[in-house]
N, C-alpha and C positions, 0 to 999 in steps of 0.2 A: 489543557486535560492532562490533572494529576497522571500515574499510574493507576493508583487505586479507586481513582474513577474510574476507569474504561477498563477495570477488571469486571467491575462491577457491575456496569450498564454494560460490558461486556454478555449477549445473549445467549444464556445458558443450552439452545437446540441450533450456538451453531458450534463450529469446530474450534476446540480449546484452545486458550492461548499458552505461548511455549516460552517462558523466560528467561534470556537469556546467560548463560553463568558469567559476573563481572572482573573473574581472572581474564577469562576470554575478552571481554569487553577495552580491557584496562592493557589491552595488549595493540590498543591503536589507538590515533590522535582523536577520539570524541571527546566532547565534552561531560559534565558531568551532571548537565541535566539527561544529553542523550543515554550514558551511559544506566545513571539510578531505574528511566524510565525502561533499558529492554531489560534489565535484569528483577525488577517486580513486575513486569509486567506480561511487558513480550510483547508477541503478537500471534498471529495461528500461525497453523505449518500450512492452510491454502483458506482463502476467503476469494469472493466473488469482486471486479469486475478479473477471472482468471488467473489470481496474481496466487506466487508462494512462497514463502517464510524462513527459513531456517531458527532456529531454539535448539539452546544447549540440548537440547533432548539427541539433537542430529550432531552434534562435534565427533560421534566415532565414528560418522560416516564418510566413508569421502567425499567431496565437492557439496555437502549442506550443511558444515558450520560456514560463519560466517570470517571472512578472507578479505582483505582484497581485490581490486582488479588482478592488480596489474600479477601475482600472485597465484590469480586463477586461471588466467589466460600466455600467461612468462610475454609480459607487457614490462618495459621500461619503468626508473622509477618515482617518475611523474601521475603516473597512473596510482601510487601507492594508497595516493589519498582519498580514493574511493572505496568504502567499507560495501563491502557489498552482501547486502542483509537479504536481497531473494531473487524474485525472478517476474516478470510479468509471463501469458501462455504461446509470446512468438516466444522467446529465452531473449529476453535481455534482461542483463542486470535491474537490480534495484541497488542503487546502492549510497548510502550518506556521503556526503563530500565536505573530507576535512577542513578542503582549505575555506571555504564561504560555510565559517558555524555551521559543521551540519541540518545543511539543504538537502531535503529528498528527494535524488532525481533515477527518471528513468535515462539508462544510455542507450541507445545505438547500433545495438553490436554490429550491423550489415553495414554500419557508418560512422569505425573509426572508431566507438563505445561515443559518437559526440550527444552532447546533454542535455534532458529535455525535461523542465522542470514538474517535480511530482506537486512538492509538500515542501513547506519553510520548515518544518521541524520533525526530527520524528513522533511530538508531539501531537500535530495536522493530522501527521499521519494516520495515525493509531483511529483522533476523533475524525479522519475522510472513507474509517474503512468501517469503522461503525454507525455512521448515518450512512451506506450505502449499502451494507448487511440490514439496515434496520428497516430503509427500503423493501428492497426485495423481500424480506420475512412480510411485512405488512403489505405487497401486492401482493400477496402468495396467496395468504387470508381472505384477502375480499374479492380477488378478481382467481384466483384455482392455480392449482401443480404448479402449469405452464407458462403459468404470466410471468417471472422472468423473462423463458424460453421465450416465451411470443412477442416480452415489449406489449405485455395489454397493463395500461396505469391510465388513467386520468390528469386530467392538464395539473387540479390543484393537487393532486400527490405530487406531478415530479416540481413542479412551482417551488413546493415544502422543500421537495431538496433540495435544489439551487437556494436556495435563503438560507439555510440548513450548512450548506454550503464556503456559501456568502462567510455567513457570520462565522463560522471555524476556520479557512484560514481564504483568506477573499482571494490569494493570486489565483489560487487553483483552480477556480472561474475563471482564473481573465487567460490562461496560457499553459499549456501543457498536458498532461497526461488527462487530468480527470477534465477537463475543459473536452475533451475528444472522447471520453466515454461517456461523457454526458449529454454532449451533439449524439452518438452514437445512439445514446436511447430511442430520439426523437425520432432517428432516422431510420433506427431498423425497425420504430412503430407505425412510421407513414410507413412500411414494404411491407410489413404481417395485415397493415388493414388492407393489404388490393390484395393479399392472397387467398 
């Protein structure tokens, strides 16, 4: 997914995208494709499922700009490979691993920042965010304003979501963050059916 396509496809009624400063991005060992994507399109400040990201508008706010994991937590230099771009709802950093060709990972802050796969690139992260956001907006229209909170969706809607995820980043359905999130949707749906 190109940055232009992502910016064009991002829903107008969702949290707006905030791009990153090219000069800030070049301070890190990010590859050119990652720098171009974040500088041209950016990411939303927040989006489902309880994710938050920092863009260039947040650079002046302490703690809200991109930086390395070692800078945030005063860790040794081996953690400089992780460029933190956001966090999940539990406060786990979302980082680009510059030692692994700019793979996107969630780092467990309660387990010595152990790595968990999220997406194979910033492009596939953006595509995943777009797919998930569009899924939510679609079920809200179809099933009502509480559809996401109450996990109201049918099998066809869920199967379309997983098929689209597989096409965007097959590994995201095999392990890690998105696999857990999509499985959680089914578990929560079964729970709410019994309430």
